[in-house]
C-alpha positions in Angstrom: 50.4 -28.4 11.3 50.7 -27.0 7.8 47.5 -25.7 6.1 46.0 -25.1 2.7 43.0 -22.7 2.7 40.4 -23.6 0.0 39.6 -20.8 -2.4 36.4 -19.7 -0.7 38.5 -18.4 2.3 40.2 -15.0 2.1 44.0 -14.9 1.7 44.0 -12.5 4.7 43.5 -15.5 6.9 46.7 -17.0 5.6 48.5 -13.7 6.0 47.4 -13.4 9.6 48.4 -16.9 10.5 51.8 -16.6 8.8 52.5 -13.7 11.1 52.0 -16.2 13.9 54.5 -18.5 12.3 52.0 -20.9 10.8 52.9 -22.5 7.4 49.7 -21.8 5.4 48.9 -21.3 1.7 45.7 -19.7 0.4 44.4 -21.2 -2.8 42.9 -17.8 -3.7 46.4 -16.3 -3.7 48.0 -19.0 -5.8 47.2 -18.8 -9.5 48.4 -22.4 -10.0 45.9 -23.7 -7.4 42.8 -21.6 -8.2 40.1 -23.5 -10.0 41.8 -26.9 -9.3 39.3 -29.7 -8.9 38.8 -30.7 -5.3 40.2 -34.2 -5.7 43.4 -32.7 -7.2 43.5 -30.1 -4.5 43.4 -32.7 -1.8 46.1 -34.7 -3.6 48.2 -31.5 -3.9 47.7 -30.7 -0.2 48.5 -34.3 0.8 51.7 -34.3 -1.3 52.7 -31.0 0.4 51.9 -32.3 3.9 49.0 -29.9 4.4 45.5 -30.2 5.8 42.8 -28.5 3.7 40.6 -25.9 5.4 37.3 -25.7 3.6 33.6 -25.2 4.0 32.9 -27.5 1.0 31.7 -30.4 3.1 29.8 -32.2 0.3 32.7 -32.6 -2.1 35.5 -33.1 0.4 33.6 -35.6 2.6 32.8 -37.6 -0.6 36.4 -37.5 -1.8 37.7 -38.5 1.7 35.3 -41.4 1.8 36.4 -42.6 -1.6 40.0 -42.3 -0.6 39.3 -44.3 2.6 37.6 -47.0 0.5 40.7 -47.2 -1.7 43.0 -47.3 1.3 44.5 -43.9 0.5 45.4 -41.4 3.3 45.2 -37.7 3.0 46.8 -34.9 5.0 43.6 -34.0 6.8 40.6 -31.8 6.4 39.3 -29.1 8.6 35.7 -28.1 7.8 34.4 -24.7 8.5 30.7 -24.1 8.9 29.5 -21.2 6.6 26.7 -20.3 9.1 29.2 -20.0 11.9 31.9 -18.3 9.8 29.8 -16.2 7.4 32.0 -14.7 4.8 29.5 -11.8 4.4 29.7 -10.8 8.0 32.0 -8.1 9.5 33.5 -10.7 11.8 35.0 -12.5 8.8 37.9 -13.3 8.3 38.9 -12.5 11.9 36.6 -15.2 13.3 38.2 -17.9 11.2 41.7 -16.7 12.1 40.8 -16.8 15.8 39.3 -20.3 15.5 42.3 -21.7 13.6 44.7 -20.0 16.1 42.9 -21.7 18.9 42.9 -25.1 17.2 46.6 -24.8 16.5 47.5 -23.7 20.0 45.9 -26.9 21.4 45.7 -29.2 18.4 43.3 -32.1 18.6 44.6 -35.6 18.1 45.8 -35.5 14.6 46.9 -38.2 12.2 46.6 -39.3 8.6 43.2 -38.7 7.1 42.0 -36.8 10.2 38.8 -34.7 9.8 37.8 -31.9 12.2 35.2 -29.3 12.4 35.8 -25.7 13.5 
């Protein structure tokens, strides 16, 4: 599974996962992706064959529903809970890295437009 970390997530997550052989891009580390509107980011990720990892449930759930209504498929969305993975805690970003590693070791059923929660 190829991933795109939304810009709220630290590039250190991508760096750690890449050391494990995961193909992952961090929006925060890519000037061409930073600040891109969420619908365009989902399009970019889909075109690149990537699932978006984000805590922005409000926007991405709305966009995914609109895509589904239009019959469009996306590359997948993995939602992170900001209470569980608090970016201000000392456990971050290691806790997100561990959760993604676990998910990638035993991936859930995955297909076009899949949505999962960590």
